[in-house]
C-alpha positions, 0 to 999 in steps of 0.5 A: 338804147342800152338803158331801155334794154336793161329796163326791159329785162327787169320789167315785172308788169306787162306793157299793153300800149305804147304811144310814141308821138313823133318819131321824127323829133330826133331826125335832124340830130341823128342825120347830122350825127350819121347814126339815123339808120343805126338808132332807128334799127335799134328802136325797131328791135326794142319795139319788136321785143315789146310786141313779142314779149308782152303783146304790146300794141305800139302806135307811133307818129312822125312827120312826113316828107313835106315837113322836111321839104319846108326845112330844106326848101327842096321839094320832095320828089316821090320815087316810083322805085321805092315802096309807097310808105317810103315815098311819104316818110323820112323815117328810114325804111329799116324801121318802117319795114318792121311795122305791122300797119302803116297809115299815111294821112295829111294834117287835116286827116285825109287818108293818103295810103294805108296797108292797115288790116281791117 
């Protein structure tokens, strides 16, 4: 993350759109390393900086909790005491709380939940 911060400090051109396809790609490695929340917090700060500094629109995707259930062979139970967006994602809440709009959909494109502005 430090290298990315370094590059951001020296950027001349505005970055109008950033797409990160699959935030969950490093989920298991970060979980095993014990740095899951730390790394997602750092990423959230960098993305927030891009949004404020350059007006960058940021789109991210990630796998849902059902994917993790397939890996751990444990059925995910939706926790009623957690915000809806945290019930359907393994991405740490510290990252999800920094997002503007969240859309949860199935692989087939069926909408599960959204707080997206119209």
